[in-house]
Legacy VTK file of the C-alpha trace (Angstrom):
# vtk DataFile Version 3.0
C-alpha trace
ASCII
DATASET POLYDATA
POINTS 463 float
-47.259 31.456 -182.981
-48.596 31.293 -179.421
-45.833 33.656 -178.282
-46.676 36.138 -181.030
-50.364 36.073 -180.041
-49.398 36.653 -176.419
-47.252 39.665 -177.392
-50.048 41.076 -179.545
-52.494 40.583 -176.681
-50.158 42.357 -174.240
-49.719 45.289 -176.623
-53.478 45.536 -177.182
-54.142 45.487 -173.438
-51.582 48.215 -172.954
-53.163 50.373 -175.658
-56.591 49.872 -174.094
-55.262 50.842 -170.653
-53.596 53.989 -172.029
-56.709 54.931 -174.003
-58.812 54.705 -170.841
-56.715 57.468 -169.209
-57.497 55.770 -165.894
-54.311 56.069 -163.828
-55.291 53.299 -161.422
-56.075 50.952 -164.302
-52.731 51.715 -165.982
-50.841 51.214 -162.722
-52.599 47.946 -161.996
-51.937 46.650 -165.522
-48.228 47.536 -165.517
-47.544 46.342 -161.990
-48.902 42.904 -162.822
-46.622 42.333 -165.826
-43.234 40.655 -165.837
-40.314 43.061 -165.681
-39.075 41.896 -169.094
-42.548 42.420 -170.595
-42.652 45.994 -169.291
-39.231 46.594 -170.850
-40.557 45.272 -174.174
-43.533 47.638 -173.922
-41.125 50.546 -173.407
-39.108 49.578 -176.481
-42.271 49.115 -178.540
-43.950 52.344 -177.367
-41.167 54.915 -177.256
-43.644 57.804 -177.023
-44.998 56.381 -173.765
-41.750 55.231 -172.119
-41.640 57.949 -169.430
-45.371 57.516 -168.821
-44.883 53.797 -168.295
-42.098 54.398 -165.791
-44.154 57.010 -163.939
-47.050 54.595 -163.406
-44.916 51.728 -162.092
-44.444 51.119 -158.382
-40.989 52.453 -157.525
-39.402 49.073 -156.771
-40.656 47.742 -160.115
-39.577 50.898 -161.921
-36.060 50.349 -160.564
-36.038 46.726 -161.733
-37.163 47.763 -165.222
-34.739 50.685 -165.471
-31.781 48.421 -164.647
-32.333 46.188 -167.696
-33.002 48.936 -170.253
-30.460 49.987 -172.859
-28.495 53.155 -172.099
-30.130 55.374 -174.779
-33.563 54.493 -173.399
-32.409 55.161 -169.832
-31.157 58.595 -170.875
-34.446 59.526 -172.531
-36.462 58.376 -169.535
-34.383 60.377 -167.044
-34.655 63.415 -169.324
-38.454 63.132 -169.677
-39.482 62.096 -166.165
-40.768 64.765 -163.770
-37.974 65.939 -161.386
-39.535 64.327 -158.301
-39.867 60.985 -160.109
-36.272 61.190 -161.336
-35.086 61.822 -157.788
-37.146 58.923 -156.457
-35.850 56.542 -159.129
-32.181 57.491 -158.713
-32.349 57.269 -154.921
-33.851 53.774 -155.108
-31.396 52.451 -157.699
-28.719 50.165 -156.226
-25.445 52.137 -155.882
-23.574 50.030 -158.434
-26.292 50.405 -161.087
-26.608 54.118 -160.388
-22.836 54.575 -160.699
-22.783 52.609 -163.958
-25.505 54.836 -165.398
-23.969 58.127 -164.227
-20.576 57.080 -165.618
-22.040 57.224 -169.121
-23.333 60.800 -168.802
-21.617 64.176 -169.343
-20.121 65.659 -166.164
-22.520 68.626 -166.114
-25.524 66.268 -166.231
-24.014 64.103 -163.487
-23.627 67.152 -161.226
-27.298 68.033 -161.617
-28.514 64.476 -161.051
-26.337 63.978 -157.974
-28.072 67.001 -156.417
-31.360 65.051 -156.499
-29.968 62.330 -154.206
-30.347 62.295 -150.458
-27.179 62.983 -148.413
-26.351 59.333 -147.754
-26.721 58.354 -151.424
-24.665 61.382 -152.510
-21.832 60.220 -150.271
-21.975 56.681 -151.654
-22.265 57.802 -155.273
-19.358 60.258 -155.128
-17.257 57.617 -153.398
-17.872 55.097 -156.190
-17.424 57.663 -158.965
-14.083 58.539 -157.377
-12.585 55.216 -158.434
-10.798 55.006 -161.810
-12.904 54.301 -164.873
-13.178 50.578 -165.661
-12.027 49.676 -162.136
-13.747 47.224 -159.813
-14.558 50.128 -157.499
-17.072 51.428 -160.049
-18.936 48.099 -159.946
-19.235 47.499 -156.214
-22.193 48.111 -153.956
-21.997 48.884 -150.221
-25.241 46.978 -149.637
-24.153 43.671 -148.106
-24.469 41.795 -144.823
-21.435 41.347 -142.579
-20.937 39.672 -139.221
-18.153 39.432 -136.645
-16.064 36.397 -135.822
-17.273 36.269 -132.200
-20.974 36.380 -133.153
-23.085 33.310 -132.516
-25.211 31.769 -135.248
-28.243 33.238 -133.508
-26.617 36.699 -133.695
-26.031 36.130 -137.397
-29.691 35.471 -138.111
-30.703 38.514 -136.107
-28.332 40.550 -138.283
-29.809 39.036 -141.433
-33.335 39.925 -140.327
-32.296 43.533 -139.710
-30.191 44.238 -142.787
-30.892 41.638 -145.482
-33.763 43.615 -147.013
-31.430 46.352 -148.222
-28.674 43.947 -149.255
-28.231 43.012 -152.906
-27.552 39.372 -152.021
-27.252 37.257 -148.895
-25.888 34.121 -150.545
-22.602 34.912 -148.833
-21.939 36.728 -145.540
-18.657 38.468 -144.807
-16.748 38.092 -141.549
-14.957 41.161 -140.192
-12.819 41.944 -137.177
-13.180 45.052 -135.019
-11.033 47.050 -137.465
-13.331 46.313 -140.401
-10.802 43.997 -142.028
-12.070 41.027 -144.013
-11.372 37.683 -142.358
-13.513 35.286 -144.362
-16.654 34.819 -146.436
-19.162 32.118 -145.540
-22.094 30.817 -147.559
-25.549 31.210 -146.051
-26.168 27.456 -146.180
-23.314 26.902 -143.691
-25.066 29.170 -141.187
-28.404 27.457 -141.768
-26.916 24.042 -141.046
-25.079 25.176 -137.884
-26.526 25.042 -134.369
-27.582 28.382 -132.797
-24.939 28.369 -130.050
-22.011 27.917 -132.436
-19.781 30.897 -133.153
-18.915 32.297 -136.555
-15.250 31.561 -135.864
-16.107 27.838 -135.739
-17.202 27.981 -139.393
-14.236 29.976 -140.660
-11.483 28.402 -142.728
-9.738 31.605 -143.866
-9.979 30.603 -147.525
-11.630 33.497 -149.304
-11.178 35.318 -152.598
-11.335 39.093 -152.773
-10.979 41.849 -155.345
-9.169 45.152 -154.950
-11.038 48.363 -155.680
-8.378 49.499 -158.167
-8.341 46.212 -160.102
-9.415 46.294 -163.732
-12.941 45.057 -164.336
-11.643 42.393 -166.722
-9.750 40.851 -163.798
-12.996 40.609 -161.854
-14.702 38.913 -164.798
-11.939 36.314 -165.010
-11.969 35.629 -161.241
-15.741 35.159 -161.246
-15.482 32.743 -164.143
-12.713 30.684 -162.543
-14.288 30.482 -159.080
-18.008 30.071 -159.836
-19.141 32.844 -157.478
-22.288 34.969 -157.414
-20.597 37.746 -155.403
-17.077 38.690 -154.338
-15.866 41.114 -151.640
-13.907 44.234 -152.595
-11.163 45.343 -150.212
-8.788 48.275 -149.874
-4.992 47.959 -149.823
-5.220 47.528 -146.040
-7.799 44.721 -146.478
-10.724 46.820 -145.242
-14.010 45.614 -146.715
-15.369 48.342 -149.019
-18.235 46.577 -150.768
-19.136 43.617 -152.942
-19.403 42.971 -156.676
-22.222 40.737 -157.903
-22.310 38.479 -160.939
-24.945 40.538 -162.793
-22.601 43.526 -162.974
-19.718 41.358 -164.133
-21.860 39.892 -166.916
-22.519 43.422 -168.205
-18.769 44.091 -168.140
-18.082 40.875 -170.048
-20.618 41.892 -172.696
-19.049 45.342 -173.051
-15.542 43.893 -173.314
-16.737 41.425 -175.937
-18.317 44.255 -177.959
-15.097 46.304 -177.747
-12.993 43.367 -178.905
-15.320 42.702 -181.833
-15.090 46.349 -182.878
-11.296 46.301 -182.677
-11.084 43.039 -184.584
-13.188 44.698 -187.287
-10.569 47.442 -187.627
-12.084 50.330 -185.655
-11.464 51.872 -182.273
-13.828 50.724 -179.537
-17.042 52.763 -179.501
-17.685 54.356 -176.104
-21.310 55.174 -176.982
-24.138 53.211 -178.641
-23.786 53.275 -182.416
-27.015 55.182 -183.080
-26.235 57.705 -180.319
-22.701 58.545 -181.465
-22.272 61.826 -183.407
-21.289 61.229 -187.025
-17.985 63.095 -186.793
-16.996 61.174 -183.660
-17.863 57.899 -185.397
-15.786 59.064 -188.372
-12.772 59.670 -186.084
-13.157 56.202 -184.588
-13.009 54.591 -188.030
-10.674 56.736 -190.095
-7.509 56.077 -188.079
-7.309 52.383 -188.801
-8.451 52.868 -192.387
-5.571 55.278 -193.040
-3.087 52.879 -191.431
-4.420 49.965 -193.477
-4.473 52.065 -196.655
-0.815 53.022 -196.146
-0.075 49.347 -195.556
-1.791 48.387 -198.792
0.348 50.964 -200.592
3.268 48.686 -199.784
1.474 46.061 -201.864
1.600 48.418 -204.847
5.294 49.045 -204.115
5.975 45.315 -204.039
4.151 44.827 -207.336
6.129 47.638 -208.962
9.314 45.890 -207.814
8.242 42.799 -209.779
6.886 44.773 -212.725
9.516 43.399 -215.090
8.666 39.806 -214.236
4.952 40.477 -214.732
5.638 42.007 -218.152
7.694 38.975 -219.146
5.006 36.536 -218.103
1.709 38.395 -217.739
-0.170 35.280 -216.647
1.543 35.555 -213.238
-0.647 38.573 -212.507
-3.773 36.437 -212.850
-2.938 34.576 -209.643
-2.029 37.566 -207.469
-5.564 38.032 -206.021
-5.791 34.271 -205.409
-2.467 34.156 -203.568
-2.788 37.223 -201.357
-6.458 36.641 -200.487
-5.697 33.072 -199.375
-2.920 34.310 -197.108
-4.998 37.185 -195.770
-7.993 34.960 -195.065
-5.844 32.391 -193.287
-4.078 35.055 -191.213
-7.365 36.697 -190.233
-8.784 33.314 -189.266
-5.783 32.474 -187.066
-5.744 35.938 -185.478
-9.439 35.770 -184.590
-9.087 32.298 -183.043
-6.098 33.300 -180.899
-7.637 36.613 -179.757
-10.827 34.835 -178.719
-8.886 32.103 -176.890
-6.801 34.731 -175.056
-9.934 36.665 -174.096
-11.431 33.689 -172.262
-8.146 32.587 -170.698
-7.486 29.490 -172.825
-4.158 30.906 -174.034
-1.546 33.024 -172.261
1.734 34.544 -173.454
3.542 31.591 -171.856
1.843 29.241 -174.359
3.482 30.909 -177.387
5.625 27.909 -178.311
2.670 25.500 -178.209
0.723 27.915 -180.400
3.578 28.095 -182.938
3.830 24.322 -183.148
0.088 23.900 -183.624
-0.164 26.683 -186.212
2.895 25.383 -188.042
1.167 22.043 -188.480
-2.142 23.756 -189.301
-0.424 25.996 -191.842
1.175 23.040 -193.585
-2.121 21.129 -193.653
-4.231 24.083 -194.827
-1.574 25.238 -197.292
-1.242 21.739 -198.753
-4.974 21.516 -199.418
-5.192 24.991 -201.004
-1.914 24.437 -202.853
-3.204 21.188 -204.312
-6.414 22.887 -205.432
-4.383 25.709 -207.026
-2.090 23.167 -208.712
-5.050 21.267 -210.173
-6.746 24.499 -211.235
-3.758 25.443 -213.423
-3.601 21.996 -215.049
-7.367 21.880 -215.689
-7.382 25.387 -217.144
-4.448 24.475 -219.395
-6.635 21.724 -220.868
-9.625 24.057 -221.270
-7.568 26.875 -222.848
-4.540 25.234 -224.498
-1.479 27.436 -224.830
-2.459 29.927 -222.104
0.676 28.966 -220.162
2.741 28.040 -223.215
4.353 24.679 -222.688
5.108 25.343 -219.061
1.804 24.588 -217.328
3.506 22.109 -214.972
5.997 24.738 -213.800
3.229 27.336 -213.421
1.136 24.805 -211.505
4.035 24.110 -209.117
4.601 27.858 -208.740
0.994 28.480 -207.735
0.800 25.380 -205.532
3.974 26.034 -203.537
3.282 29.783 -203.354
-0.103 29.027 -201.786
1.548 26.646 -199.330
4.090 29.294 -198.327
1.628 32.169 -198.084
-0.923 30.184 -196.071
1.801 28.934 -193.717
3.050 32.485 -193.218
-0.517 33.728 -192.724
-1.245 31.236 -189.942
2.042 31.952 -188.160
1.788 35.755 -188.352
-1.937 35.766 -187.521
-1.400 33.626 -184.424
1.777 35.303 -183.189
0.801 38.972 -183.543
-1.811 38.897 -180.736
0.642 37.145 -178.406
3.452 39.592 -179.213
1.165 42.579 -178.631
-0.009 41.057 -175.336
3.626 40.544 -174.317
4.240 44.243 -174.989
1.332 45.091 -172.614
-0.973 46.044 -175.489
-4.475 44.919 -176.412
-4.369 41.775 -178.602
-7.573 42.868 -180.328
-5.672 45.662 -182.109
-3.922 42.992 -184.195
-7.238 42.922 -185.981
-8.178 40.828 -188.968
-7.770 43.750 -191.434
-4.290 44.496 -190.053
-3.175 40.890 -190.375
-4.678 40.683 -193.868
-2.789 43.802 -194.964
0.489 42.462 -193.568
0.061 39.134 -195.338
-0.933 40.857 -198.597
2.460 42.562 -198.812
4.564 39.611 -197.719
2.451 37.228 -199.805
3.564 38.965 -203.005
7.207 38.563 -202.018
6.655 34.852 -201.335
4.762 34.382 -204.603
7.345 35.970 -206.860
10.206 34.319 -204.977
8.625 30.931 -205.693
8.073 32.011 -209.309
11.800 32.797 -209.618
12.588 29.342 -208.276
10.478 27.493 -210.849
10.597 29.857 -213.842
14.019 31.534 -213.699
15.960 31.059 -216.910
12.860 29.862 -218.747
10.258 32.636 -218.612
11.881 35.077 -216.131
LINES 1 464
463 0 1 2 3 4 5 6 7 8 9 10 11 12 13 14 15 16 17 18 19 20 21 22 23 24 25 26 27 28 29 30 31 32 33 34 35 36 37 38 39 40 41 42 43 44 45 46 47 48 49 50 51 52 53 54 55 56 57 58 59 60 61 62 63 64 65 66 67 68 69 70 71 72 73 74 75 76 77 78 79 80 81 82 83 84 85 86 87 88 89 90 91 92 93 94 95 96 97 98 99 100 101 102 103 104 105 106 107 108 109 110 111 112 113 114 115 116 117 118 119 120 121 122 123 124 125 126 127 128 129 130 131 132 133 134 135 136 137 138 139 140 141 142 143 144 145 146 147 148 149 150 151 152 153 154 155 156 157 158 159 160 161 162 163 164 165 166 167 168 169 170 171 172 173 174 175 176 177 178 179 180 181 182 183 184 185 186 187 188 189 190 191 192 193 194 195 196 197 198 199 200 201 202 203 204 205 206 207 208 209 210 211 212 213 214 215 216 217 218 219 220 221 222 223 224 225 226 227 228 229 230 231 232 233 234 235 236 237 238 239 240 241 242 243 244 245 246 247 248 249 250 251 252 253 254 255 256 257 258 259 260 261 262 263 264 265 266 267 268 269 270 271 272 273 274 275 276 277 278 279 280 281 282 283 284 285 286 287 288 289 290 291 292 293 294 295 296 297 298 299 300 301 302 303 304 305 306 307 308 309 310 311 312 313 314 315 316 317 318 319 320 321 322 323 324 325 326 327 328 329 330 331 332 333 334 335 336 337 338 339 340 341 342 343 344 345 346 347 348 349 350 351 352 353 354 355 356 357 358 359 360 361 362 363 364 365 366 367 368 369 370 371 372 373 374 375 376 377 378 379 380 381 382 383 384 385 386 387 388 389 390 391 392 393 394 395 396 397 398 399 400 401 402 403 404 405 406 407 408 409 410 411 412 413 414 415 416 417 418 419 420 421 422 423 424 425 426 427 428 429 430 431 432 433 434 435 436 437 438 439 440 441 442 443 444 445 446 447 448 449 450 451 452 453 454 455 456 457 458 459 460 461 462
C-alpha cells in the first residue's frame, strides 16, 4: 500500500510540474528522481515521453534511455528535436548505441549515424561491421589498459586520466607495445600493491578472453562459468579490441530465453516486439510450424483409418484414443521442455545422451506405471458403474488400456528427451524440437502402440 501511495504521489508531482510549464521546475523534478522512476513515468505518460527526455540532464537521459524497451526508444528518437537526438546518441555508450541501431532499418541507421561526431561514427561503423549476434556487436572500446612495464603509480595516473570515460574499472587490461593482450588484473590487486612495484610483478598470465566473431551465446556461457563483470574481446592476432560487460550479456541471455520460449511454443523466433510486428509478418512466423504440425496430425487420421476395421469391431476402443495420445503427448512435451532448458543453461551436453536415456527410461517406466494403473482402475470402475459396456471382457480391456498407457508414456519420455539432443548433434537449435512437434510425433506413434497392445490382448476374442 505504501508503495502504491508513493507511485501515486510521484505521478501527481509530475503532473503538477508539467502543468506549471516551468522548464526549470520540470528539470529539477526529473533530475532528482531515480532512473527507474523516470522510466516508469515515461511508460505511464506516453504523450510526454520525449518531453521528459528533453528536460533531463544528458547523462541522466542516457541512463534512462538505456533501460527503456525498444519500441519506446524508437518513439523517443523519432520525436526528439534533431539536436537532442544527436546529443543523446553521441553520449550513449558505443555498445548500447550499436545494440539500438541494430534494431532499426538501414535507411534510418544511415541518417542517425550522420548525427554522430567523427570519432563516434568511426566506432559505431566498426561495431556494426561485425556479424549480427556476434560478440563484436556487444563490445565497447571504453576501457582502461596499462603496460607491463608500468609501475603501480603509473597505473593510478592512467586511471585518473581515463577512468571517467570507461564503462568499468573493476578490471584493467595489460598490453604489450603491439597492443596484444597479456593479462587482466583486478583493481583490488593494484590497490594492495606498493607504488614502486611493476605491473609485470602482478601478472600471472591466466586470463579469459572472447573473440569478436564468437556467438553472443558463447559469451553468456563464459560469463556464467567464470563469474566475471567484464571480459576482454580480442582479434585473431590477440589484439585487444574492446570489452564486454555483464549488463550487455544479461540482455542477450534474456533475448535468447525469449527466442527459445517462442520456438518451444511452435513459432519462429520473433525479431521484433510482439505489438510492433506487422500482422502479415507475425502470420508468416506462425503459419510455417502450424502447417507442418497439421500435416503431421494428418498422419494420425491415416493411422486411425488403418485400424478402422478394429474400431468397428469393438467401438469402445475409440473411447480411449484421446486418453492414450494426450498422455503420450503431454509426457513427451514435458521431457522435451526439461531437456531443452537443461541444455540451454549447460547442465546437459550431447555427450550426456546415454545418461539421459537411462534416466528417462526409468522415468518413463515410473510415470507410465502410475498412469497405466489409473487407466486400468478407471476401466474396472466404469464397468461396475455401467455393466456390460465392455461385454464380459473388462479385464482384458483394462489391461489393454493400462499397458498401452505404459508404452505410450515410455515412448513419449524417450522421444521427447532424445529429439533435442539429436538436433543439437546435427548442429541445429534444440528449441525447434518444440513441445507441439513432440506431441504430434507421439500422437501418431501412440495410436500404433495402442492398437498393437489391443491386438495382443483382444485378438481372437473381439478383434
